[in-house]
mmCIF file of the N, C-alpha and C atoms, coordinates in Angstrom:
data_MODEL
# 
_entry.id   MODEL 
# 
loop_
_atom_site.group_PDB 
_atom_site.id 
_atom_site.type_symbol 
_atom_site.label_atom_id 
_atom_site.label_alt_id 
_atom_site.label_comp_id 
_atom_site.label_asym_id 
_atom_site.label_entity_id 
_atom_site.label_seq_id 
_atom_site.pdbx_PDB_ins_code 
_atom_site.Cartn_x 
_atom_site.Cartn_y 
_atom_site.Cartn_z 
_atom_site.occupancy 
_atom_site.B_iso_or_equiv 
_atom_site.pdbx_formal_charge 
_atom_site.auth_seq_id 
_atom_site.auth_comp_id 
_atom_site.auth_asym_id 
_atom_site.auth_atom_id 
_atom_site.pdbx_PDB_model_num 
ATOM 1   N N  . MET A 1 1  ? 0.848   -1.178 0.000   1.00 0.00 ? 1  MET A N  1 
ATOM 2   C CA . MET A 1 1  ? 0.000   0.000  0.000   1.00 0.00 ? 1  MET A CA 1 
ATOM 3   C C  . MET A 1 1  ? 0.894   1.241  0.000   1.00 0.00 ? 1  MET A C  1 
ATOM 4   N N  . VAL A 1 2  ? 0.501   2.217  -0.805  1.00 0.00 ? 2  VAL A N  1 
ATOM 5   C CA . VAL A 1 2  ? 1.212   3.485  -0.869  1.00 0.00 ? 2  VAL A CA 1 
ATOM 6   C C  . VAL A 1 2  ? 0.250   4.580  -0.421  1.00 0.00 ? 2  VAL A C  1 
ATOM 7   N N  . ILE A 1 3  ? 0.652   5.397  0.563   1.00 0.00 ? 3  ILE A N  1 
ATOM 8   C CA . ILE A 1 3  ? -0.157  6.530  1.019   1.00 0.00 ? 3  ILE A CA 1 
ATOM 9   C C  . ILE A 1 3  ? 0.440   7.790  0.412   1.00 0.00 ? 3  ILE A C  1 
ATOM 10  N N  . ILE A 1 4  ? -0.416  8.592  -0.222  1.00 0.00 ? 4  ILE A N  1 
ATOM 11  C CA . ILE A 1 4  ? 0.047   9.782  -0.926  1.00 0.00 ? 4  ILE A CA 1 
ATOM 12  C C  . ILE A 1 4  ? -0.729  11.000 -0.431  1.00 0.00 ? 4  ILE A C  1 
ATOM 13  N N  . PHE A 1 5  ? -0.001  12.082 -0.191  1.00 0.00 ? 5  PHE A N  1 
ATOM 14  C CA . PHE A 1 5  ? -0.607  13.373 0.109   1.00 0.00 ? 5  PHE A CA 1 
ATOM 15  C C  . PHE A 1 5  ? -0.300  14.285 -1.061  1.00 0.00 ? 5  PHE A C  1 
ATOM 16  N N  . ILE A 1 6  ? -1.319  14.956 -1.576  1.00 0.00 ? 6  ILE A N  1 
ATOM 17  C CA . ILE A 1 6  ? -1.156  15.828 -2.726  1.00 0.00 ? 6  ILE A CA 1 
ATOM 18  C C  . ILE A 1 6  ? -1.890  17.145 -2.449  1.00 0.00 ? 6  ILE A C  1 
ATOM 19  N N  . ASP A 1 7  ? -1.293  18.253 -2.874  1.00 0.00 ? 7  ASP A N  1 
ATOM 20  C CA . ASP A 1 7  ? -1.945  19.559 -2.735  1.00 0.00 ? 7  ASP A CA 1 
ATOM 21  C C  . ASP A 1 7  ? -2.677  19.895 -4.023  1.00 0.00 ? 7  ASP A C  1 
ATOM 22  N N  . ILE A 1 8  ? -3.972  20.132 -3.898  1.00 0.00 ? 8  ILE A N  1 
ATOM 23  C CA . ILE A 1 8  ? -4.795  20.557 -5.028  1.00 0.00 ? 8  ILE A CA 1 
ATOM 24  C C  . ILE A 1 8  ? -5.551  21.800 -4.593  1.00 0.00 ? 8  ILE A C  1 
ATOM 25  N N  . LYS A 1 9  ? -5.323  22.896 -5.296  1.00 0.00 ? 9  LYS A N  1 
ATOM 26  C CA . LYS A 1 9  ? -6.004  24.165 -4.989  1.00 0.00 ? 9  LYS A CA 1 
ATOM 27  C C  . LYS A 1 9  ? -5.877  24.513 -3.508  1.00 0.00 ? 9  LYS A C  1 
ATOM 28  N N  . ASP A 1 10 ? -4.685  24.376 -2.959  1.00 0.00 ? 10 ASP A N  1 
ATOM 29  C CA . ASP A 1 10 ? -4.365  24.729 -1.570  1.00 0.00 ? 10 ASP A CA 1 
ATOM 30  C C  . ASP A 1 10 ? -5.029  23.847 -0.516  1.00 0.00 ? 10 ASP A C  1 
ATOM 31  N N  . ILE A 1 11 ? -5.510  22.682 -0.902  1.00 0.00 ? 11 ILE A N  1 
ATOM 32  C CA . ILE A 1 11 ? -6.035  21.721 0.062   1.00 0.00 ? 11 ILE A CA 1 
ATOM 33  C C  . ILE A 1 11 ? -5.241  20.431 -0.072  1.00 0.00 ? 11 ILE A C  1 
ATOM 34  N N  . LYS A 1 12 ? -4.749  19.919 1.062   1.00 0.00 ? 12 LYS A N  1 
ATOM 35  C CA . LYS A 1 12 ? -4.010  18.656 1.077   1.00 0.00 ? 12 LYS A CA 1 
ATOM 36  C C  . LYS A 1 12 ? -5.010  17.505 1.071   1.00 0.00 ? 12 LYS A C  1 
ATOM 37  N N  . LEU A 1 13 ? -4.910  16.647 0.058   1.00 0.00 ? 13 LEU A N  1 
ATOM 38  C CA . LEU A 1 13 ? -5.756  15.462 -0.032  1.00 0.00 ? 13 LEU A CA 1 
ATOM 39  C C  . LEU A 1 13 ? -4.908  14.219 0.187   1.00 0.00 ? 13 LEU A C  1 
ATOM 40  N N  . CYS A 1 14 ? -5.495  13.213 0.792   1.00 0.00 ? 14 CYS A N  1 
ATOM 41  C CA . CYS A 1 14 ? -4.811  11.955 1.064   1.00 0.00 ? 14 CYS A CA 1 
ATOM 42  C C  . CYS A 1 14 ? -5.514  10.828 0.311   1.00 0.00 ? 14 CYS A C  1 
ATOM 43  N N  . TYR A 1 15 ? -4.707  9.961  -0.300  1.00 0.00 ? 15 TYR A N  1 
ATOM 44  C CA . TYR A 1 15 ? -5.266  8.764  -0.911  1.00 0.00 ? 15 TYR A CA 1 
ATOM 45  C C  . TYR A 1 15 ? -4.266  7.621  -0.820  1.00 0.00 ? 15 TYR A C  1 
ATOM 46  N N  . GLU A 1 16 ? -4.769  6.413  -0.986  1.00 0.00 ? 16 GLU A N  1 
ATOM 47  C CA . GLU A 1 16 ? -3.945  5.206  -0.940  1.00 0.00 ? 16 GLU A CA 1 
ATOM 48  C C  . GLU A 1 16 ? -4.104  4.443  -2.247  1.00 0.00 ? 16 GLU A C  1 
ATOM 49  N N  . ILE A 1 17 ? -3.023  3.780  -2.641  1.00 0.00 ? 17 ILE A N  1 
ATOM 50  C CA . ILE A 1 17 ? -3.042  2.940  -3.837  1.00 0.00 ? 17 ILE A CA 1 
ATOM 51  C C  . ILE A 1 17 ? -2.598  1.540  -3.436  1.00 0.00 ? 17 ILE A C  1 
ATOM 52  N N  . GLU A 1 18 ? -3.354  0.537  -3.907  1.00 0.00 ? 18 GLU A N  1 
ATOM 53  C CA . GLU A 1 18 ? -3.005  -0.864 -3.666  1.00 0.00 ? 18 GLU A CA 1 
ATOM 54  C C  . GLU A 1 18 ? -3.278  -1.668 -4.929  1.00 0.00 ? 18 GLU A C  1 
ATOM 55  N N  . GLY A 1 19 ? -2.504  -2.695 -5.146  1.00 0.00 ? 19 GLY A N  1 
ATOM 56  C CA . GLY A 1 19 ? -2.770  -3.651 -6.209  1.00 0.00 ? 19 GLY A CA 1 
ATOM 57  C C  . GLY A 1 19 ? -2.251  -3.242 -7.568  1.00 0.00 ? 19 GLY A C  1 
ATOM 58  N N  . GLU A 1 20 ? -2.533  -4.106 -8.536  1.00 0.00 ? 20 GLU A N  1 
ATOM 59  C CA . GLU A 1 20 ? -2.115  -3.919 -9.928  1.00 0.00 ? 20 GLU A CA 1 
ATOM 60  C C  . GLU A 1 20 ? -3.282  -4.246 -10.841 1.00 0.00 ? 20 GLU A C  1 
ATOM 61  N N  . GLY A 1 21 ? -3.326  -3.610 -11.993 1.00 0.00 ? 21 GLY A N  1 
ATOM 62  C CA . GLY A 1 21 ? -4.358  -3.904 -12.976 1.00 0.00 ? 21 GLY A CA 1 
ATOM 63  C C  . GLY A 1 21 ? -5.184  -2.683 -13.314 1.00 0.00 ? 21 GLY A C  1 
ATOM 64  N N  . TYR A 1 22 ? -6.402  -2.935 -13.798 1.00 0.00 ? 22 TYR A N  1 
ATOM 65  C CA . TYR A 1 22 ? -7.314  -1.872 -14.191 1.00 0.00 ? 22 TYR A CA 1 
ATOM 66  C C  . TYR A 1 22 ? -7.627  -0.996 -12.974 1.00 0.00 ? 22 TYR A C  1 
ATOM 67  N N  . PRO A 1 23 ? -7.554  0.349  -13.104 1.00 0.00 ? 23 PRO A N  1 
ATOM 68  C CA . PRO A 1 23 ? -7.767  1.219  -11.946 1.00 0.00 ? 23 PRO A CA 1 
ATOM 69  C C  . PRO A 1 23 ? -9.230  1.329  -11.527 1.00 0.00 ? 23 PRO A C  1 
ATOM 70  N N  . ILE A 1 24 ? -9.444  1.326  -10.222 1.00 0.00 ? 24 ILE A N  1 
ATOM 71  C CA . ILE A 1 24 ? -10.760 1.540  -9.623  1.00 0.00 ? 24 ILE A CA 1 
ATOM 72  C C  . ILE A 1 24 ? -10.595 2.603  -8.543  1.00 0.00 ? 24 ILE A C  1 
ATOM 73  N N  . ILE A 1 25 ? -11.473 3.596  -8.535  1.00 0.00 ? 25 ILE A N  1 
ATOM 74  C CA . ILE A 1 25 ? -11.456 4.637  -7.504  1.00 0.00 ? 25 ILE A CA 1 
ATOM 75  C C  . ILE A 1 25 ? -12.640 4.407  -6.583  1.00 0.00 ? 25 ILE A C  1 
ATOM 76  N N  . LEU A 1 26 ? -12.371 4.266  -5.294  1.00 0.00 ? 26 LEU A N  1 
ATOM 77  C CA . LEU A 1 26 ? -13.417 4.069  -4.291  1.00 0.00 ? 26 LEU A CA 1 
ATOM 78  C C  . LEU A 1 26 ? -13.667 5.397  -3.580  1.00 0.00 ? 26 LEU A C  1 
ATOM 79  N N  . LEU A 1 27 ? -14.893 5.896  -3.654  1.00 0.00 ? 27 LEU A N  1 
ATOM 80  C CA . LEU A 1 27 ? -15.263 7.187  -3.064  1.00 0.00 ? 27 LEU A CA 1 
ATOM 81  C C  . LEU A 1 27 ? -16.271 6.962  -1.936  1.00 0.00 ? 27 LEU A C  1 
ATOM 82  N N  . HIS A 1 28 ? -15.904 7.397  -0.761  1.00 0.00 ? 28 HIS A N  1 
ATOM 83  C CA . HIS A 1 28 ? -16.769 7.226  0.407   1.00 0.00 ? 28 HIS A CA 1 
ATOM 84  C C  . HIS A 1 28 ? -17.886 8.269  0.429   1.00 0.00 ? 28 HIS A C  1 
ATOM 85  N N  . GLY A 1 29 ? -18.891 8.016  1.242   1.00 0.00 ? 29 GLY A N  1 
ATOM 86  C CA . GLY A 1 29 ? -19.994 8.956  1.437   1.00 0.00 ? 29 GLY A CA 1 
ATOM 87  C C  . GLY A 1 29 ? -19.646 10.006 2.477   1.00 0.00 ? 29 GLY A C  1 
ATOM 88  N N  . TRP A 1 30 ? -20.543 10.979 2.630   1.00 0.00 ? 30 TRP A N  1 
ATOM 89  C CA . TRP A 1 30 ? -20.336 12.061 3.593   1.00 0.00 ? 30 TRP A CA 1 
ATOM 90  C C  . TRP A 1 30 ? -20.246 11.470 4.995   1.00 0.00 ? 30 TRP A C  1 
ATOM 91  N N  . GLY A 1 31 ? -19.290 11.948 5.779   1.00 0.00 ? 31 GLY A N  1 
ATOM 92  C CA . GLY A 1 31 ? -19.115 11.496 7.149   1.00 0.00 ? 31 GLY A CA 1 
ATOM 93  C C  . GLY A 1 31 ? -18.250 10.259 7.294   1.00 0.00 ? 31 GLY A C  1 
ATOM 94  N N  . ALA A 1 32 ? -17.747 9.726  6.200   1.00 0.00 ? 32 ALA A N  1 
ATOM 95  C CA . ALA A 1 32 ? -16.889 8.532  6.245   1.00 0.00 ? 32 ALA A CA 1 
ATOM 96  C C  . ALA A 1 32 ? -15.470 8.919  5.815   1.00 0.00 ? 32 ALA A C  1 
ATOM 97  N N  . ASN A 1 33 ? -14.639 7.933  5.522   1.00 0.00 ? 33 ASN A N  1 
ATOM 98  C CA . ASN A 1 33 ? -13.287 8.177  5.019   1.00 0.00 ? 33 ASN A CA 1 
ATOM 99  C C  . ASN A 1 33 ? -12.823 6.956  4.229   1.00 0.00 ? 33 ASN A C  1 
ATOM 100 N N  . LYS A 1 34 ? -11.596 7.035  3.712   1.00 0.00 ? 34 LYS A N  1 
ATOM 101 C CA . LYS A 1 34 ? -11.083 5.967  2.843   1.00 0.00 ? 34 LYS A CA 1 
ATOM 102 C C  . LYS A 1 34 ? -11.035 4.614  3.538   1.00 0.00 ? 34 LYS A C  1 
ATOM 103 N N  . ASN A 1 35 ? -10.918 4.600  4.854   1.00 0.00 ? 35 ASN A N  1 
ATOM 104 C CA . ASN A 1 35 ? -10.831 3.335  5.583   1.00 0.00 ? 35 ASN A CA 1 
ATOM 105 C C  . ASN A 1 35 ? -12.133 2.547  5.554   1.00 0.00 ? 35 ASN A C  1 
ATOM 106 N N  . THR A 1 36 ? -13.223 3.196  5.141   1.00 0.00 ? 36 THR A N  1 
ATOM 107 C CA . THR A 1 36 ? -14.505 2.517  4.968   1.00 0.00 ? 36 THR A CA 1 
ATOM 108 C C  . THR A 1 36 ? -14.360 1.328  4.030   1.00 0.00 ? 36 THR A C  1 
ATOM 109 N N  . PHE A 1 37 ? -13.411 1.442  3.090   1.00 0.00 ? 37 PHE A N  1 
ATOM 110 C CA . PHE A 1 37 ? -13.256 0.441  2.045   1.00 0.00 ? 37 PHE A CA 1 
ATOM 111 C C  . PHE A 1 37 ? -12.112 -0.551 2.276   1.00 0.00 ? 37 PHE A C  1 
ATOM 112 N N  . ASN A 1 38 ? -11.573 -0.632 3.477   1.00 0.00 ? 38 ASN A N  1 
ATOM 113 C CA . ASN A 1 38 ? -10.419 -1.509 3.712   1.00 0.00 ? 38 ASN A CA 1 
ATOM 114 C C  . ASN A 1 38 ? -10.685 -2.962 3.303   1.00 0.00 ? 38 ASN A C  1 
ATOM 115 N N  . LYS A 1 39 ? -11.795 -3.537 3.727   1.00 0.00 ? 39 LYS A N  1 
ATOM 116 C CA . LYS A 1 39 ? -12.089 -4.938 3.389   1.00 0.00 ? 39 LYS A CA 1 
ATOM 117 C C  . LYS A 1 39 ? -12.307 -5.109 1.887   1.00 0.00 ? 39 LYS A C  1 
ATOM 118 N N  . LEU A 1 40 ? -13.065 -4.208 1.283   1.00 0.00 ? 40 LEU A N  1 
ATOM 119 C CA . LEU A 1 40 ? -13.332 -4.281 -0.151  1.00 0.00 ? 40 LEU A CA 1 
ATOM 120 C C  . LEU A 1 40 ? -12.042 -4.127 -0.952  1.00 0.00 ? 40 LEU A C  1 
ATOM 121 N N  . ALA A 1 41 ? -11.217 -3.150 -0.576  1.00 0.00 ? 41 ALA A N  1 
ATOM 122 C CA . ALA A 1 41 ? -9.949  -2.923 -1.282  1.00 0.00 ? 41 ALA A CA 1 
ATOM 123 C C  . ALA A 1 41 ? -9.038  -4.138 -1.168  1.00 0.00 ? 41 ALA A C  1 
ATOM 124 N N  . ASN A 1 42 ? -9.059  -4.796 -0.020  1.00 0.00 ? 42 ASN A N  1 
ATOM 125 C CA . ASN A 1 42 ? -8.238  -5.984 0.176   1.00 0.00 ? 42 ASN A CA 1 
ATOM 126 C C  . ASN A 1 42 ? -8.617  -7.086 -0.810  1.00 0.00 ? 42 ASN A C  1 
ATOM 127 N N  . GLU A 1 43 ? -9.907  -7.200 -1.103  1.00 0.00 ? 43 GLU A N  1 
ATOM 128 C CA . GLU A 1 43 ? -10.363 -8.192 -2.082  1.00 0.00 ? 43 GLU A CA 1 
ATOM 129 C C  . GLU A 1 43 ? -10.054 -7.756 -3.518  1.00 0.00 ? 43 GLU A C  1 
ATOM 130 N N  . LEU A 1 44 ? -10.277 -6.476 -3.813  1.00 0.00 ? 44 LEU A N  1 
ATOM 131 C CA . LEU A 1 44 ? -10.109 -5.979 -5.174  1.00 0.00 ? 44 LEU A CA 1 
ATOM 132 C C  . LEU A 1 44 ? -8.655  -5.888 -5.627  1.00 0.00 ? 44 LEU A C  1 
ATOM 133 N N  . LYS A 1 45 ? -7.743  -5.656 -4.681  1.00 0.00 ? 45 LYS A N  1 
ATOM 134 C CA . LYS A 1 45 ? -6.346  -5.407 -5.049  1.00 0.00 ? 45 LYS A CA 1 
ATOM 135 C C  . LYS A 1 45 ? -5.676  -6.598 -5.727  1.00 0.00 ? 45 LYS A C  1 
ATOM 136 N N  . GLU A 1 46 ? -6.262  -7.768 -5.628  1.00 0.00 ? 46 GLU A N  1 
ATOM 137 C CA . GLU A 1 46 ? -5.691  -8.939 -6.290  1.00 0.00 ? 46 GLU A CA 1 
ATOM 138 C C  . GLU A 1 46 ? -5.836  -8.855 -7.806  1.00 0.00 ? 46 GLU A C  1 
ATOM 139 N N  . ASN A 1 47 ? -6.814  -8.083 -8.295  1.00 0.00 ? 47 ASN A N  1 
ATOM 140 C CA . ASN A 1 47 ? -7.077  -7.993 -9.733  1.00 0.00 ? 47 ASN A CA 1 
ATOM 141 C C  . ASN A 1 47 ? -7.105  -6.568 -10.277 1.00 0.00 ? 47 ASN A C  1 
ATOM 142 N N  . PHE A 1 48 ? -7.097  -5.581 -9.389  1.00 0.00 ? 48 PHE A N  1 
ATOM 143 C CA . PHE A 1 48 ? -7.238  -4.191 -9.804  1.00 0.00 ? 48 PHE A CA 1 
ATOM 144 C C  . PHE A 1 48 ? -6.231  -3.297 -9.078  1.00 0.00 ? 48 PHE A C  1 
ATOM 145 N N  . LYS A 1 49 ? -5.968  -2.129 -9.653  1.00 0.00 ? 49 LYS A N  1 
ATOM 146 C CA . LYS A 1 49 ? -5.230  -1.069 -8.962  1.00 0.00 ? 49 LYS A CA 1 
ATOM 147 C C  . LYS A 1 49 ? -6.286  -0.217 -8.271  1.00 0.00 ? 49 LYS A C  1 
ATOM 148 N N  . VAL A 1 50 ? -6.305  -0.245 -6.946  1.00 0.00 ? 50 VAL A N  1 
ATOM 149 C CA . VAL A 1 50 ? -7.372  0.363  -6.153  1.00 0.00 ? 50 VAL A CA 1 
ATOM 150 C C  . VAL A 1 50 ? -6.892  1.689  -5.557  1.00 0.00 ? 50 VAL A C  1 
ATOM 151 N N  . TYR A 1 51 ? -7.672  2.733  -5.813  1.00 0.00 ? 51 TYR A N  1 
ATOM 152 C CA . TYR A 1 51 ? -7.424  4.056  -5.235  1.00 0.00 ? 51 TYR A CA 1 
ATOM 153 C C  . TYR A 1 51 ? -8.499  4.325  -4.197  1.00 0.00 ? 51 TYR A C  1 
ATOM 154 N N  . LYS A 1 52 ? -8.079  4.577  -2.955  1.00 0.00 ? 52 LYS A N  1 
ATOM 155 C CA . LYS A 1 52 ? -9.009  4.962  -1.883  1.00 0.00 ? 52 LYS A CA 1 
ATOM 156 C C  . LYS A 1 52 ? -8.703  6.410  -1.534  1.00 0.00 ? 52 LYS A C  1 
ATOM 157 N N  . LEU A 1 53 ? -9.691  7.286  -1.669  1.00 0.00 ? 53 LEU A N  1 
ATOM 158 C CA . LEU A 1 53 ? -9.503  8.720  -1.501  1.00 0.00 ? 53 LEU A CA 1 
ATOM 159 C C  . LEU A 1 53 ? -10.243 9.220  -0.269  1.00 0.00 ? 53 LEU A C  1 
ATOM 160 N N  . ASP A 1 54 ? -9.566  10.075 0.523   1.00 0.00 ? 54 ASP A N  1 
ATOM 161 C CA . ASP A 1 54 ? -10.251 10.848 1.560   1.00 0.00 ? 54 ASP A CA 1 
ATOM 162 C C  . ASP A 1 54 ? -10.711 12.139 0.910   1.00 0.00 ? 54 ASP A C  1 
ATOM 163 N N  . LEU A 1 55 ? -12.020 12.323 0.797   1.00 0.00 ? 55 LEU A N  1 
ATOM 164 C CA . LEU A 1 55 ? -12.554 13.546 0.222   1.00 0.00 ? 55 LEU A CA 1 
ATOM 165 C C  . LEU A 1 55 ? -12.171 14.746 1.089   1.00 0.00 ? 55 LEU A C  1 
ATOM 166 N N  . PRO A 1 56 ? -12.176 15.957 0.533   1.00 0.00 ? 56 PRO A N  1 
ATOM 167 C CA . PRO A 1 56 ? -11.831 17.149 1.325   1.00 0.00 ? 56 PRO A CA 1 
ATOM 168 C C  . PRO A 1 56 ? -12.694 17.245 2.579   1.00 0.00 ? 56 PRO A C  1 
ATOM 169 N N  . GLY A 1 57 ? -12.024 17.434 3.713   1.00 0.00 ? 57 GLY A N  1 
ATOM 170 C CA . GLY A 1 57 ? -12.728 17.560 4.985   1.00 0.00 ? 57 GLY A CA 1 
ATOM 171 C C  . GLY A 1 57 ? -12.962 16.258 5.714   1.00 0.00 ? 57 GLY A C  1 
ATOM 172 N N  . PHE A 1 58 ? -12.477 15.142 5.169   1.00 0.00 ? 58 PHE A N  1 
ATOM 173 C CA . PHE A 1 58 ? -12.684 13.837 5.786   1.00 0.00 ? 58 PHE A CA 1 
ATOM 174 C C  . PHE A 1 58 ? -11.369 13.099 5.905   1.00 0.00 ? 58 PHE A C  1 
ATOM 175 N N  . GLY A 1 59 ? -11.275 12.203 6.899   1.00 0.00 ? 59 GLY A N  1 
ATOM 176 C CA . GLY A 1 59 ? -10.071 11.393 7.070   1.00 0.00 ? 59 GLY A CA 1 
ATOM 177 C C  . GLY A 1 59 ? -8.842  12.260 7.246   1.00 0.00 ? 59 GLY A C  1 
ATOM 178 N N  . GLU A 1 60 ? -7.813  11.967 6.458   1.00 0.00 ? 60 GLU A N  1 
ATOM 179 C CA . GLU A 1 60 ? -6.543  12.686 6.568   1.00 0.00 ? 60 GLU A CA 1 
ATOM 180 C C  . GLU A 1 60 ? -6.436  13.865 5.600   1.00 0.00 ? 60 GLU A C  1 
ATOM 181 N N  . SER A 1 61 ? -7.505  14.186 4.886   1.00 0.00 ? 61 SER A N  1 
ATOM 182 C CA . SER A 1 61 ? -7.502  15.327 3.973   1.00 0.00 ? 61 SER A CA 1 
ATOM 183 C C  . SER A 1 61 ? -7.905  16.598 4.712   1.00 0.00 ? 61 SER A C  1 
ATOM 184 N N  . ASP A 1 62 ? -7.351  17.743 4.269   1.00 0.00 ? 62 ASP A N  1 
ATOM 185 C CA . ASP A 1 62 ? -7.707  19.035 4.845   1.00 0.00 ? 62 ASP A CA 1 
ATOM 186 C C  . ASP A 1 62 ? -9.141  19.389 4.498   1.00 0.00 ? 62 ASP A C  1 
ATOM 187 N N  . ILE A 1 63 ? -9.720  20.248 5.328   1.00 0.00 ? 63 ILE A N  1 
ATOM 188 C CA . ILE A 1 63 ? -11.094 20.660 5.063   1.00 0.00 ? 63 ILE A CA 1 
ATOM 189 C C  . ILE A 1 63 ? -11.155 21.876 4.151   1.00 0.00 ? 63 ILE A C  1 
ATOM 190 N N  . GLY A 1 64 ? -10.234 22.824 4.266   1.00 0.00 ? 64 GLY A N  1 
ATOM 191 C CA . GLY A 1 64 ? -10.308 24.024 3.435   1.00 0.00 ? 64 GLY A CA 1 
ATOM 192 C C  . GLY A 1 64 ? -11.587 24.781 3.713   1.00 0.00 ? 64 GLY A C  1 
ATOM 193 N N  . LEU A 1 65 ? -12.117 25.426 2.714   1.00 0.00 ? 65 LEU A N  1 
ATOM 194 C CA . LEU A 1 65 ? -13.377 26.156 2.837   1.00 0.00 ? 65 LEU A CA 1 
ATOM 195 C C  . LEU A 1 65 ? -14.534 25.189 2.702   1.00 0.00 ? 65 LEU A C  1 
ATOM 196 N N  . PRO A 1 66 ? -15.714 25.572 3.191   1.00 0.00 ? 66 PRO A N  1 
ATOM 197 C CA . PRO A 1 66 ? -16.878 24.719 2.916   1.00 0.00 ? 66 PRO A CA 1 
ATOM 198 C C  . PRO A 1 66 ? -17.045 24.545 1.410   1.00 0.00 ? 66 PRO A C  1 
ATOM 199 N N  . LEU A 1 67 ? -17.244 23.330 0.985   1.00 0.00 ? 67 LEU A N  1 
ATOM 200 C CA . LEU A 1 67 ? -17.293 23.015 -0.439  1.00 0.00 ? 67 LEU A CA 1 
ATOM 201 C C  . LEU A 1 67 ? -18.665 22.471 -0.822  1.00 0.00 ? 67 LEU A C  1 
ATOM 202 N N  . THR A 1 68 ? -19.090 22.794 -2.017  1.00 0.00 ? 68 THR A N  1 
ATOM 203 C CA . THR A 1 68 ? -20.303 22.190 -2.561  1.00 0.00 ? 68 THR A CA 1 
ATOM 204 C C  . THR A 1 68 ? -19.938 20.822 -3.133  1.00 0.00 ? 68 THR A C  1 
ATOM 205 N N  . VAL A 1 69 ? -20.944 20.033 -3.435  1.00 0.00 ? 69 VAL A N  1 
ATOM 206 C CA . VAL A 1 69 ? -20.713 18.727 -4.060  1.00 0.00 ? 69 VAL A CA 1 
ATOM 207 C C  . VAL A 1 69 ? -19.990 18.919 -5.397  1.00 0.00 ? 69 VAL A C  1 
ATOM 208 N N  . TYR A 1 70 ? -20.349 19.960 -6.125  1.00 0.00 ? 70 TYR A N  1 
ATOM 209 C CA . TYR A 1 70 ? -19.721 20.218 -7.424  1.00 0.00 ? 70 TYR A CA 1 
ATOM 210 C C  . TYR A 1 70 ? -18.237 20.556 -7.265  1.00 0.00 ? 70 TYR A C  1 
ATOM 211 N N  . GLU A 1 71 ? -17.890 21.295 -6.220  1.00 0.00 ? 71 GLU A N  1 
ATOM 212 C CA . GLU A 1 71 ? -16.482 21.623 -5.968  1.00 0.00 ? 71 GLU A CA 1 
ATOM 213 C C  . GLU A 1 71 ? -15.695 20.378 -5.567  1.00 0.00 ? 71 GLU A C  1 
ATOM 214 N N  . VAL A 1 72 ? -16.306 19.496 -4.789  1.00 0.00 ? 72 VAL A N  1 
ATOM 215 C CA . VAL A 1 72 ? -15.652 18.236 -4.433  1.00 0.00 ? 72 VAL A CA 1 
ATOM 216 C C  . VAL A 1 72 ? -15.394 17.423 -5.696  1.00 0.00 ? 72 VAL A C  1 
ATOM 217 N N  . CYS A 1 73 ? -16.341 17.408 -6.607  1.00 0.00 ? 73 CYS A N  1 
ATOM 218 C CA . CYS A 1 73 ? -16.156 16.710 -7.895  1.00 0.00 ? 73 CYS A CA 1 
ATOM 219 C C  . CYS A 1 73 ? -14.965 17.300 -8.647  1.00 0.00 ? 73 CYS A C  1 
ATOM 220 N N  . ASP A 1 74 ? -14.804 18.607 -8.613  1.00 0.00 ? 74 ASP A N  1 
ATOM 221 C CA . ASP A 1 74 ? -13.651 19.242 -9.269  1.00 0.00 ? 74 ASP A CA 1 
ATOM 222 C C  . ASP A 1 74 ? -12.340 18.761 -8.655  1.00 0.00 ? 74 ASP A C  1 
ATOM 223 N N  . TYR A 1 75 ? -12.289 18.612 -7.319  1.00 0.00 ? 75 TYR A N  1 
ATOM 224 C CA . TYR A 1 75 ? -11.081 18.112 -6.666  1.00 0.00 ? 75 TYR A CA 1 
ATOM 225 C C  . TYR A 1 75 ? -10.784 16.685 -7.094  1.00 0.00 ? 75 TYR A C  1 
ATOM 226 N N  . ILE A 1 76 ? -11.802 15.863 -7.192  1.00 0.00 ? 76 ILE A N  1 
ATOM 227 C CA . ILE A 1 76 ? -11.607 14.482 -7.631  1.00 0.00 ? 76 ILE A CA 1 
ATOM 228 C C  . ILE A 1 76 ? -11.083 14.457 -9.056  1.00 0.00 ? 76 ILE A C  1 
ATOM 229 N N  . HIS A 1 77 ? -11.634 15.295 -9.900  1.00 0.00 ? 77 HIS A N  1 
ATOM 230 C CA . HIS A 1 77 ? -11.180 15.368 -11.293 1.00 0.00 ? 77 HIS A CA 1 
ATOM 231 C C  . HIS A 1 77 ? -9.722  15.778 -11.393 1.00 0.00 ? 77 HIS A C  1 
ATOM 232 N N  . GLU A 1 78 ? -9.319  16.742 -10.581 1.00 0.00 ? 78 GLU A N  1 
ATOM 233 C CA . GLU A 1 78 ? -7.913  17.197 -10.579 1.00 0.00 ? 78 GLU A CA 1 
ATOM 234 C C  . GLU A 1 78 ? -6.999  16.064 -10.191 1.00 0.00 ? 78 GLU A C  1 
# 
């Protein structure tokens, strides 16, 4: 597992990468974090490259300013 911190638009985001193969991005719901998917990622990593992301304001990612759902989508796209 590789843990990565990246700055996007002045907000530090955290994500993890596990496995090899076709990429899959796991996005948690509001009030959760990337660790929500630990069991699922453990199963998927045998066949896929799994990305687990802490959305802005959750887990190990910075909160920054209050963000709309559309702004969070922009961060994911970046």
